PDB file of N, CA, C and O in Angstrom:
ATOM      1  N   MET A   1      -9.190 124.332 153.679  1.00  0.00           N
ATOM      2  CA  MET A   1      -9.346 123.648 152.455  1.00  0.00           C
ATOM      3  C   MET A   1      -8.020 122.703 152.064  1.00  0.00           C
ATOM      4  O   MET A   1      -8.110 121.826 151.205  1.00  0.00           O
ATOM      5  N   PRO A   2      -6.922 122.948 152.705  1.00  0.00           N
ATOM      6  CA  PRO A   2      -5.880 122.175 152.251  1.00  0.00           C
ATOM      7  C   PRO A   2      -6.095 120.641 152.733  1.00  0.00           C
ATOM      8  O   PRO A   2      -5.460 119.776 152.129  1.00  0.00           O
ATOM      9  N   LYS A   3      -6.813 120.325 153.614  1.00  0.00           N
ATOM     10  CA  LYS A   3      -7.060 118.795 154.125  1.00  0.00           C
ATOM     11  C   LYS A   3      -7.603 118.165 152.925  1.00  0.00           C
ATOM     12  O   LYS A   3      -7.110 117.105 152.538  1.00  0.00           O
ATOM     13  N   LYS A   4      -8.521 118.685 152.330  1.00  0.00           N
ATOM     14  CA  LYS A   4      -9.385 117.727 151.323  1.00  0.00           C
ATOM     15  C   LYS A   4      -8.062 117.510 150.143  1.00  0.00           C
ATOM     16  O   LYS A   4      -7.890 116.374 149.703  1.00  0.00           O
ATOM     17  N   SER A   5      -7.304 118.464 149.745  1.00  0.00           N
ATOM     18  CA  SER A   5      -6.281 118.027 148.751  1.00  0.00           C
ATOM     19  C   SER A   5      -5.387 117.034 149.305  1.00  0.00           C
ATOM     20  O   SER A   5      -4.917 116.176 148.559  1.00  0.00           O
ATOM     21  N   HIS A   6      -5.094 117.063 150.573  1.00  0.00           N
ATOM     22  CA  HIS A   6      -4.055 115.951 151.149  1.00  0.00           C
ATOM     23  C   HIS A   6      -4.853 114.651 151.164  1.00  0.00           C
ATOM     24  O   HIS A   6      -4.253 113.598 150.946  1.00  0.00           O
ATOM     25  N   ARG A   7      -6.244 114.650 151.422  1.00  0.00           N
ATOM     26  CA  ARG A   7      -6.794 113.396 151.608  1.00  0.00           C
ATOM     27  C   ARG A   7      -6.927 112.845 150.202  1.00  0.00           C
ATOM     28  O   ARG A   7      -6.759 111.626 150.208  1.00  0.00           O
ATOM     29  N   SER A   8      -7.183 113.363 148.948  1.00  0.00           N
ATOM     30  CA  SER A   8      -7.172 113.087 147.777  1.00  0.00           C
ATOM     31  C   SER A   8      -5.884 112.550 147.204  1.00  0.00           C
ATOM     32  O   SER A   8      -5.851 111.549 146.489  1.00  0.00           O
ATOM     33  N   LYS A   9      -4.747 113.311 147.574  1.00  0.00           N
ATOM     34  CA  LYS A   9      -3.376 112.832 147.322  1.00  0.00           C
ATOM     35  C   LYS A   9      -3.033 111.498 147.900  1.00  0.00           C
ATOM     36  O   LYS A   9      -2.374 110.662 147.281  1.00  0.00           O
ATOM     37  N   ALA A  10      -3.615 111.281 149.399  1.00  0.00           N
ATOM     38  CA  ALA A  10      -3.175 110.086 149.903  1.00  0.00           C
ATOM     39  C   ALA A  10      -4.078 108.852 149.426  1.00  0.00           C
ATOM     40  O   ALA A  10      -3.720 107.682 149.562  1.00  0.00           O
ATOM     41  N   LYS A  11      -5.244 109.234 148.875  1.00  0.00           N
ATOM     42  CA  LYS A  11      -5.955 108.060 148.095  1.00  0.00           C
ATOM     43  C   LYS A  11      -5.134 107.680 147.076  1.00  0.00           C
ATOM     44  O   LYS A  11      -4.705 106.540 146.901  1.00  0.00           O
ATOM     45  N   HIS A  12      -4.882 108.796 146.295  1.00  0.00           N
ATOM     46  CA  HIS A  12      -4.147 108.471 145.049  1.00  0.00           C
ATOM     47  C   HIS A  12      -2.659 107.753 145.178  1.00  0.00           C
ATOM     48  O   HIS A  12      -2.163 107.043 144.303  1.00  0.00           O
ATOM     49  N   ARG A  13      -2.088 108.063 146.370  1.00  0.00           N
ATOM     50  CA  ARG A  13      -0.856 107.353 146.566  1.00  0.00           C
ATOM     51  C   ARG A  13      -1.170 105.915 147.101  1.00  0.00           C
ATOM     52  O   ARG A  13      -0.454 104.962 146.794  1.00  0.00           O
ATOM     53  N   ALA A  14      -2.166 105.803 147.838  1.00  0.00           N
ATOM     54  CA  ALA A  14      -2.464 104.480 148.374  1.00  0.00           C
ATOM     55  C   ALA A  14      -2.881 103.469 147.129  1.00  0.00           C
ATOM     56  O   ALA A  14      -2.633 102.263 147.140  1.00  0.00           O
ATOM     57  N   LYS A  15      -3.466 104.071 146.199  1.00  0.00           N
ATOM     58  CA  LYS A  15      -3.905 103.267 144.930  1.00  0.00           C
ATOM     59  C   LYS A  15      -2.685 102.969 144.169  1.00  0.00           C
ATOM     60  O   LYS A  15      -2.549 101.838 143.704  1.00  0.00           O
ATOM     61  N   ALA A  16      -1.719 103.928 143.982  1.00  0.00           N
ATOM     62  CA  ALA A  16      -0.607 103.791 143.098  1.00  0.00           C
ATOM     63  C   ALA A  16       0.231 102.634 143.875  1.00  0.00           C
ATOM     64  O   ALA A  16       0.736 101.667 143.304  1.00  0.00           O
ATOM     65  N   ALA A  17       0.292 102.873 145.184  1.00  0.00           N
ATOM     66  CA  ALA A  17       1.188 101.624 145.923  1.00  0.00           C
ATOM     67  C   ALA A  17       0.569 100.281 145.834  1.00  0.00           C
ATOM     68  O   ALA A  17       1.300  99.291 145.824  1.00  0.00           O
ATOM     69  N   ARG A  18      -0.794 100.160 145.764  1.00  0.00           N
ATOM     70  CA  ARG A  18      -1.378  98.935 145.657  1.00  0.00           C
ATOM     71  C   ARG A  18      -1.151  98.372 144.236  1.00  0.00           C
ATOM     72  O   ARG A  18      -0.948  97.176 144.028  1.00  0.00           O
ATOM     73  N   ILE A  19      -1.194  99.233 143.361  1.00  0.00           N
ATOM     74  CA  ILE A  19      -0.954  98.722 142.060  1.00  0.00           C
ATOM     75  C   ILE A  19       0.531  98.274 141.803  1.00  0.00           C
ATOM     76  O   ILE A  19       0.789  97.255 141.161  1.00  0.00           O
ATOM     77  N   ALA A  20       1.347  98.972 142.261  1.00  0.00           N
ATOM     78  CA  ALA A  20       2.789  98.602 142.228  1.00  0.00           C
ATOM     79  C   ALA A  20       3.315  97.429 143.022  1.00  0.00           C
ATOM     80  O   ALA A  20       4.313  96.791 142.686  1.00  0.00           O
ATOM     81  N   ARG A  21       2.506  97.154 144.212  1.00  0.00           N
ATOM     82  CA  ARG A  21       2.651  95.839 144.871  1.00  0.00           C
ATOM     83  C   ARG A  21       2.128  94.702 144.046  1.00  0.00           C
ATOM     84  O   ARG A  21       2.693  93.611 143.974  1.00  0.00           O
ATOM     85  N   GLU A  22       0.945  95.041 143.387  1.00  0.00           N
ATOM     86  CA  GLU A  22       0.386  93.922 142.534  1.00  0.00           C
ATOM     87  C   GLU A  22       1.303  93.342 141.509  1.00  0.00           C
ATOM     88  O   GLU A  22       1.489  92.145 141.294  1.00  0.00           O
ATOM     89  N   ARG A  23       1.927  94.512 140.821  1.00  0.00           N
ATOM     90  CA  ARG A  23       2.925  94.419 139.686  1.00  0.00           C
ATOM     91  C   ARG A  23       4.155  93.539 140.004  1.00  0.00           C
ATOM     92  O   ARG A  23       4.643  92.620 139.346  1.00  0.00           O
ATOM     93  N   SER A  24       4.549  94.109 141.279  1.00  0.00           N
ATOM     94  CA  SER A  24       5.760  93.276 141.788  1.00  0.00           C
ATOM     95  C   SER A  24       5.669  91.970 142.047  1.00  0.00           C
ATOM     96  O   SER A  24       6.492  91.105 141.747  1.00  0.00           O
ATOM     97  N   SER A  25       4.418  91.811 142.742  1.00  0.00           N
ATOM     98  CA  SER A  25       4.302  90.243 142.970  1.00  0.00           C
ATOM     99  C   SER A  25       4.023  89.474 141.747  1.00  0.00           C
ATOM    100  O   SER A  25       4.382  88.297 141.799  1.00  0.00           O
ATOM    101  N   GLN A  26       3.483  89.857 140.697  1.00  0.00           N
ATOM    102  CA  GLN A  26       3.277  89.289 139.431  1.00  0.00           C
ATOM    103  C   GLN A  26       4.810  88.948 138.921  1.00  0.00           C
ATOM    104  O   GLN A  26       5.139  87.836 138.506  1.00  0.00           O
ATOM    105  N   GLN A  27       5.676  90.062 139.017  1.00  0.00           N
ATOM    106  CA  GLN A  27       7.099  89.806 138.450  1.00  0.00           C
ATOM    107  C   GLN A  27       7.714  88.867 139.178  1.00  0.00           C
ATOM    108  O   GLN A  27       8.511  88.128 138.601  1.00  0.00           O
ATOM    109  N   VAL A  28       7.469  88.706 140.583  1.00  0.00           N
ATOM    110  CA  VAL A  28       8.120  87.689 141.260  1.00  0.00           C
ATOM    111  C   VAL A  28       7.847  86.366 140.969  1.00  0.00           C
ATOM    112  O   VAL A  28       8.705  85.483 140.970  1.00  0.00           O
ATOM    113  N   VAL A  29       6.468  86.175 140.675  1.00  0.00           N
ATOM    114  CA  VAL A  29       6.041  85.009 140.434  1.00  0.00           C
ATOM    115  C   VAL A  29       6.510  84.319 139.018  1.00  0.00           C
ATOM    116  O   VAL A  29       6.670  83.114 138.828  1.00  0.00           O
ATOM    117  N   SER A  30       6.702  85.454 138.013  1.00  0.00           N
ATOM    118  CA  SER A  30       7.166  85.061 136.670  1.00  0.00           C
ATOM    119  C   SER A  30       8.665  84.988 136.843  1.00  0.00           C
ATOM    120  O   SER A  30       9.182  84.374 135.909  1.00  0.00           O
ATOM    121  N   THR A  31       9.440  85.380 137.659  1.00  0.00           N
ATOM    122  CA  THR A  31      10.625  85.301 137.911  1.00  0.00           C
ATOM    123  C   THR A  31      11.146  83.912 138.583  1.00  0.00           C
ATOM    124  O   THR A  31      12.128  83.271 138.208  1.00  0.00           O
ATOM    125  N   VAL A  32      10.327  83.610 139.592  1.00  0.00           N
ATOM    126  CA  VAL A  32      10.493  82.197 140.046  1.00  0.00           C
ATOM    127  C   VAL A  32      10.170  81.134 139.194  1.00  0.00           C
ATOM    128  O   VAL A  32      10.856  80.114 139.129  1.00  0.00           O
ATOM    129  N   ALA A  33       8.987  81.361 138.428  1.00  0.00           N
ATOM    130  CA  ALA A  33       8.830  80.104 137.391  1.00  0.00           C
ATOM    131  C   ALA A  33       9.969  80.229 136.324  1.00  0.00           C
ATOM    132  O   ALA A  33      10.404  79.150 135.923  1.00  0.00           O
ATOM    133  N   GLU A  34      10.499  81.309 135.820  1.00  0.00           N
ATOM    134  CA  GLU A  34      11.726  81.241 134.864  1.00  0.00           C
ATOM    135  C   GLU A  34      12.794  80.545 135.537  1.00  0.00           C
ATOM    136  O   GLU A  34      13.405  79.640 134.969  1.00  0.00           O
ATOM    137  N   SER A  35      13.099  80.970 136.898  1.00  0.00           N
ATOM    138  CA  SER A  35      14.300  80.234 137.485  1.00  0.00           C
ATOM    139  C   SER A  35      14.152  78.719 137.806  1.00  0.00           C
ATOM    140  O   SER A  35      15.090  77.929 137.904  1.00  0.00           O
ATOM    141  N   GLY A  36      12.790  78.427 137.958  1.00  0.00           N
ATOM    142  CA  GLY A  36      12.497  77.061 137.828  1.00  0.00           C
ATOM    143  C   GLY A  36      12.774  76.152 136.799  1.00  0.00           C
ATOM    144  O   GLY A  36      13.198  75.002 136.910  1.00  0.00           O
ATOM    145  N   ALA A  37      12.431  76.921 135.564  1.00  0.00           N
ATOM    146  CA  ALA A  37      12.564  76.459 134.224  1.00  0.00           C
ATOM    147  C   ALA A  37      14.256  76.328 133.954  1.00  0.00           C
ATOM    148  O   ALA A  37      14.814  75.414 133.347  1.00  0.00           O
ATOM    149  N   LEU A  38      14.809  77.361 134.504  1.00  0.00           N
ATOM    150  CA  LEU A  38      16.331  77.076 134.308  1.00  0.00           C
ATOM    151  C   LEU A  38      16.899  75.935 135.006  1.00  0.00           C
ATOM    152  O   LEU A  38      17.713  75.203 134.443  1.00  0.00           O
ATOM    153  N   ALA A  39      16.472  75.725 136.328  1.00  0.00           N
ATOM    154  CA  ALA A  39      16.957  74.645 137.105  1.00  0.00           C
ATOM    155  C   ALA A  39      16.529  73.470 136.341  1.00  0.00           C
ATOM    156  O   ALA A  39      17.393  72.606 136.190  1.00  0.00           O
ATOM    157  N   ARG A  40      15.421  73.266 135.849  1.00  0.00           N
ATOM    158  CA  ARG A  40      15.026  71.979 135.104  1.00  0.00           C
ATOM    159  C   ARG A  40      15.678  71.793 133.905  1.00  0.00           C
ATOM    160  O   ARG A  40      15.745  70.633 133.498  1.00  0.00           O
ATOM    161  N   LYS A  41      16.164  72.656 133.259  1.00  0.00           N
ATOM    162  CA  LYS A  41      16.879  72.465 131.983  1.00  0.00           C
ATOM    163  C   LYS A  41      18.365  72.081 132.099  1.00  0.00           C
ATOM    164  O   LYS A  41      19.032  71.664 131.152  1.00  0.00           O
ATOM    165  N   LYS A  42      18.893  72.291 133.555  1.00  0.00           N
ATOM    166  CA  LYS A  42      20.161  71.789 133.881  1.00  0.00           C
ATOM    167  C   LYS A  42      21.238  72.653 133.025  1.00  0.00           C
ATOM    168  O   LYS A  42      22.145  72.097 132.407  1.00  0.00           O
ATOM    169  N   VAL A  43      21.070  73.964 133.043  1.00  0.00           N
ATOM    170  CA  VAL A  43      22.147  74.743 132.410  1.00  0.00           C
ATOM    171  C   VAL A  43      23.345  74.956 133.252  1.00  0.00           C
ATOM    172  O   VAL A  43      23.230  75.141 134.464  1.00  0.00           O
ATOM    173  N   PRO A  44      24.573  74.936 132.610  1.00  0.00           N
ATOM    174  CA  PRO A  44      25.838  75.167 133.607  1.00  0.00           C
ATOM    175  C   PRO A  44      25.787  76.479 134.137  1.00  0.00           C
ATOM    176  O   PRO A  44      25.449  77.459 133.474  1.00  0.00           O
ATOM    177  N   GLU A  45      26.185  76.507 135.551  1.00  0.00           N
ATOM    178  CA  GLU A  45      26.357  77.625 136.366  1.00  0.00           C
ATOM    179  C   GLU A  45      26.997  78.748 135.670  1.00  0.00           C
ATOM    180  O   GLU A  45      26.493  79.870 135.726  1.00  0.00           O
ATOM    181  N   GLY A  46      27.985  78.536 135.072  1.00  0.00           N
ATOM    182  CA  GLY A  46      28.811  79.570 134.332  1.00  0.00           C
ATOM    183  C   GLY A  46      28.095  80.397 133.483  1.00  0.00           C
ATOM    184  O   GLY A  46      28.230  81.621 133.487  1.00  0.00           O
ATOM    185  N   GLN A  47      27.237  79.711 132.656  1.00  0.00           N
ATOM    186  CA  GLN A  47      26.547  80.366 131.456  1.00  0.00           C
ATOM    187  C   GLN A  47      25.246  81.176 132.226  1.00  0.00           C
ATOM    188  O   GLN A  47      24.778  82.197 131.723  1.00  0.00           O
ATOM    189  N   VAL A  48      24.802  80.692 133.303  1.00  0.00           N
ATOM    190  CA  VAL A  48      23.687  81.391 133.832  1.00  0.00           C
ATOM    191  C   VAL A  48      24.220  82.762 134.370  1.00  0.00           C
ATOM    192  O   VAL A  48      23.598  83.793 134.113  1.00  0.00           O
ATOM    193  N   SER A  49      25.414  82.783 135.144  1.00  0.00           N
ATOM    194  CA  SER A  49      25.946  83.977 135.662  1.00  0.00           C
ATOM    195  C   SER A  49      26.317  84.905 134.650  1.00  0.00           C
ATOM    196  O   SER A  49      26.160  86.116 134.809  1.00  0.00           O
ATOM    197  N   VAL A  50      26.812  84.398 133.593  1.00  0.00           N
ATOM    198  CA  VAL A  50      27.420  85.372 132.541  1.00  0.00           C
ATOM    199  C   VAL A  50      26.073  86.184 131.844  1.00  0.00           C
ATOM    200  O   VAL A  50      26.135  87.376 131.540  1.00  0.00           O
ATOM    201  N   ASN A  51      24.847  85.341 131.642  1.00  0.00           N
ATOM    202  CA  ASN A  51      23.741  85.989 131.148  1.00  0.00           C
ATOM    203  C   ASN A  51      23.299  86.971 132.082  1.00  0.00           C
ATOM    204  O   ASN A  51      22.904  88.069 131.691  1.00  0.00           O
ATOM    205  N   ARG A  52      23.339  86.631 133.395  1.00  0.00           N
ATOM    206  CA  ARG A  52      22.652  87.571 134.425  1.00  0.00           C
ATOM    207  C   ARG A  52      23.474  88.776 134.604  1.00  0.00           C
ATOM    208  O   ARG A  52      22.869  89.829 134.810  1.00  0.00           O
ATOM    209  N   TYR A  53      24.841  88.790 134.556  1.00  0.00           N
ATOM    210  CA  TYR A  53      25.611  89.901 134.781  1.00  0.00           C
ATOM    211  C   TYR A  53      26.251  90.356 133.699  1.00  0.00           C
ATOM    212  O   TYR A  53      27.370  90.793 133.971  1.00  0.00           O
ATOM    213  N   GLU A  54      25.909  90.422 132.419  1.00  0.00           N
ATOM    214  CA  GLU A  54      26.312  90.865 131.363  1.00  0.00           C
ATOM    215  C   GLU A  54      26.826  92.471 131.398  1.00  0.00           C
ATOM    216  O   GLU A  54      27.802  92.933 130.807  1.00  0.00           O
ATOM    217  N   TYR A  55      25.988  93.097 132.166  1.00  0.00           N
ATOM    218  CA  TYR A  55      26.231  94.573 131.957  1.00  0.00           C
ATOM    219  C   TYR A  55      27.252  94.988 133.026  1.00  0.00           C
ATOM    220  O   TYR A  55      27.497  96.193 133.076  1.00  0.00           O
ATOM    221  N   LEU A  56      27.877  94.189 133.879  1.00  0.00           N
ATOM    222  CA  LEU A  56      28.796  94.512 134.861  1.00  0.00           C
ATOM    223  C   LEU A  56      30.120  94.835 134.340  1.00  0.00           C
ATOM    224  O   LEU A  56      30.686  95.785 134.880  1.00  0.00           O
ATOM    225  N   ILE A  57      30.714  94.236 133.408  1.00  0.00           N
ATOM    226  CA  ILE A  57      31.774  94.438 132.893  1.00  0.00           C
ATOM    227  C   ILE A  57      31.919  95.882 132.335  1.00  0.00           C
ATOM    228  O   ILE A  57      32.819  96.629 132.719  1.00  0.00           O
ATOM    229  N   PRO A  58      31.021  96.227 131.441  1.00  0.00           N
ATOM    230  CA  PRO A  58      31.210  97.796 130.869  1.00  0.00           C
ATOM    231  C   PRO A  58      30.823  98.730 131.963  1.00  0.00           C
ATOM    232  O   PRO A  58      31.303  99.858 131.850  1.00  0.00           O
ATOM    233  N   GLU A  59      30.054  98.512 133.009  1.00  0.00           N
ATOM    234  CA  GLU A  59      29.798  99.419 133.990  1.00  0.00           C
ATOM    235  C   GLU A  59      31.103  99.703 134.729  1.00  0.00           C
ATOM    236  O   GLU A  59      31.564 100.833 134.888  1.00  0.00           O
ATOM    237  N   LEU A  60      31.714  98.441 135.213  1.00  0.00           N
ATOM    238  CA  LEU A  60      32.942  98.640 135.800  1.00  0.00           C
ATOM    239  C   LEU A  60      34.245  99.425 134.958  1.00  0.00           C
ATOM    240  O   LEU A  60      35.073 100.145 135.517  1.00  0.00           O
ATOM    241  N   ARG A  61      34.222  99.173 133.793  1.00  0.00           N
ATOM    242  CA  ARG A  61      35.089  99.768 133.098  1.00  0.00           C
ATOM    243  C   ARG A  61      34.883 101.329 132.980  1.00  0.00           C
ATOM    244  O   ARG A  61      35.814 102.132 133.041  1.00  0.00           O
ATOM    245  N   ARG A  62      33.608 101.655 132.811  1.00  0.00           N
ATOM    246  CA  ARG A  62      33.128 103.089 132.794  1.00  0.00           C
ATOM    247  C   ARG A  62      33.547 103.659 134.161  1.00  0.00           C
ATOM    248  O   ARG A  62      34.220 104.689 134.126  1.00  0.00           O
ATOM    249  N   ILE A  63      33.292 103.219 135.160  1.00  0.00           N
ATOM    250  CA  ILE A  63      33.611 103.685 136.556  1.00  0.00           C
ATOM    251  C   ILE A  63      35.051 103.892 136.742  1.00  0.00           C
ATOM    252  O   ILE A  63      35.509 104.907 137.267  1.00  0.00           O
ATOM    253  N   GLY A  64      35.719 102.973 136.329  1.00  0.00           N
ATOM    254  CA  GLY A  64      37.206 102.942 136.350  1.00  0.00           C
ATOM    255  C   GLY A  64      37.904 104.124 135.605  1.00  0.00           C
ATOM    256  O   GLY A  64      38.843 104.749 136.098  1.00  0.00           O
ATOM    257  N   ILE A  65      37.363 104.382 134.364  1.00  0.00           N
ATOM    258  CA  ILE A  65      37.806 105.462 133.520  1.00  0.00           C
ATOM    259  C   ILE A  65      37.428 106.728 134.057  1.00  0.00           C
ATOM    260  O   ILE A  65      38.226 107.657 133.932  1.00  0.00           O
ATOM    261  N   LEU A  66      36.204 106.937 134.706  1.00  0.00           N
ATOM    262  CA  LEU A  66      35.808 108.205 135.186  1.00  0.00           C
ATOM    263  C   LEU A  66      36.682 108.368 136.501  1.00  0.00           C
ATOM    264  O   LEU A  66      37.172 109.468 136.758  1.00  0.00           O
ATOM    265  N   GLY A  67      36.863 107.362 137.269  1.00  0.00           N
ATOM    266  CA  GLY A  67      37.759 107.637 138.561  1.00  0.00           C
ATOM    267  C   GLY A  67      39.147 107.999 138.128  1.00  0.00           C
ATOM    268  O   GLY A  67      39.685 108.944 138.705  1.00  0.00           O
ATOM    269  N   GLY A  68      39.777 107.376 137.203  1.00  0.00           N
ATOM    270  CA  GLY A  68      40.909 107.742 136.747  1.00  0.00           C
ATOM    271  C   GLY A  68      40.968 109.121 136.122  1.00  0.00           C
ATOM    272  O   GLY A  68      42.034 109.731 136.194  1.00  0.00           O
ATOM    273  N   LEU A  69      40.119 109.572 135.627  1.00  0.00           N
ATOM    274  CA  LEU A  69      40.117 111.053 134.933  1.00  0.00           C
ATOM    275  C   LEU A  69      40.098 112.091 136.103  1.00  0.00           C
ATOM    276  O   LEU A  69      40.681 113.175 136.072  1.00  0.00           O
ATOM    277  N   MET A  70      39.354 111.612 137.128  1.00  0.00           N
ATOM    278  CA  MET A  70      39.005 112.481 138.337  1.00  0.00           C
ATOM    279  C   MET A  70      40.428 112.694 138.972  1.00  0.00           C
ATOM    280  O   MET A  70      40.933 113.804 139.136  1.00  0.00           O
ATOM    281  N   ILE A  71      40.958 111.612 139.278  1.00  0.00           N
ATOM    282  CA  ILE A  71      42.360 111.593 139.892  1.00  0.00           C
ATOM    283  C   ILE A  71      43.396 112.288 138.985  1.00  0.00           C
ATOM    284  O   ILE A  71      44.333 112.907 139.491  1.00  0.00           O
ATOM    285  N   LEU A  72      43.240 112.195 137.658  1.00  0.00           N
ATOM    286  CA  LEU A  72      44.164 112.980 136.885  1.00  0.00           C
ATOM    287  C   LEU A  72      44.060 114.527 136.930  1.00  0.00           C
ATOM    288  O   LEU A  72      44.967 115.359 136.905  1.00  0.00           O
ATOM    289  N   ILE A  73      42.750 114.689 137.002  1.00  0.00           N
ATOM    290  CA  ILE A  73      42.171 116.215 137.179  1.00  0.00           C
ATOM    291  C   ILE A  73      42.811 116.846 138.508  1.00  0.00           C
ATOM    292  O   ILE A  73      43.346 117.953 138.576  1.00  0.00           O
ATOM    293  N   LEU A  74      42.657 115.953 139.518  1.00  0.00           N
ATOM    294  CA  LEU A  74      42.933 116.479 140.790  1.00  0.00           C
ATOM    295  C   LEU A  74      44.544 116.823 140.986  1.00  0.00           C
ATOM    296  O   LEU A  74      45.054 117.792 141.549  1.00  0.00           O
ATOM    297  N   ILE A  75      45.180 115.670 140.314  1.00  0.00           N
ATOM    298  CA  ILE A  75      46.693 115.855 140.345  1.00  0.00           C
ATOM    299  C   ILE A  75      47.101 117.123 139.590  1.00  0.00           C
ATOM    300  O   ILE A  75      48.002 117.852 140.006  1.00  0.00           O
ATOM    301  N   THR A  76      46.421 117.363 138.480  1.00  0.00           N
ATOM    302  CA  THR A  76      46.832 118.452 137.554  1.00  0.00           C
ATOM    303  C   THR A  76      46.614 119.715 138.289  1.00  0.00           C
ATOM    304  O   THR A  76      47.501 120.568 138.300  1.00  0.00           O
ATOM    305  N   LEU A  77      45.505 119.889 138.897  1.00  0.00           N
ATOM    306  CA  LEU A  77      45.036 120.988 139.723  1.00  0.00           C
ATOM    307  C   LEU A  77      45.913 121.345 140.903  1.00  0.00           C
ATOM    308  O   LEU A  77      46.155 122.500 141.252  1.00  0.00           O
ATOM    309  N   SER A  78      46.355 120.280 141.469  1.00  0.00           N
ATOM    310  CA  SER A  78      47.322 120.525 142.737  1.00  0.00           C
ATOM    311  C   SER A  78      48.627 121.038 142.206  1.00  0.00           C
ATOM    312  O   SER A  78      49.292 121.797 142.911  1.00  0.00           O
ATOM    313  N   PHE A  79      49.054 120.671 140.985  1.00  0.00           N
ATOM    314  CA  PHE A  79      50.321 121.369 140.520  1.00  0.00           C
ATOM    315  C   PHE A  79      50.127 122.630 140.025  1.00  0.00           C
ATOM    316  O   PHE A  79      51.077 123.396 140.184  1.00  0.00           O
ATOM    317  N   ILE A  80      48.975 123.136 139.364  1.00  0.00           N
ATOM    318  CA  ILE A  80      48.767 124.346 139.004  1.00  0.00           C
ATOM    319  C   ILE A  80      48.327 125.285 140.093  1.00  0.00           C
ATOM    320  O   ILE A  80      48.719 126.450 140.036  1.00  0.00           O
ATOM    321  N   LEU A  81      47.563 124.898 141.069  1.00  0.00           N
ATOM    322  CA  LEU A  81      47.117 125.867 142.159  1.00  0.00           C
ATOM    323  C   LEU A  81      48.147 125.712 143.147  1.00  0.00           C
ATOM    324  O   LEU A  81      48.269 126.688 143.888  1.00  0.00           O
ATOM    325  N   GLY A  82      48.917 124.749 143.355  1.00  0.00           N
ATOM    326  CA  GLY A  82      49.940 124.456 144.650  1.00  0.00           C
ATOM    327  C   GLY A  82      51.041 125.116 144.220  1.00  0.00           C
ATOM    328  O   GLY A  82      52.056 125.140 144.916  1.00  0.00           O
TER     329      GLY A  82
END
């Protein structure tokens, strides 16, 4: 009996994959259309990159803080345990 359940799961996965592919292709088309609209407006390059990567600076700051804290914890533990 397990083969039947595998078959139904495979059908479901194939259907879900097809739906995901259709959605991604629609998103690509809309993204291409938006980028074409940006090119036609002649927006300065600096402004486009700032809007596109606005999440990057806070993420890098958070990564730096966490990395610094981990290094401080390791140094403190080396003094305590060493």
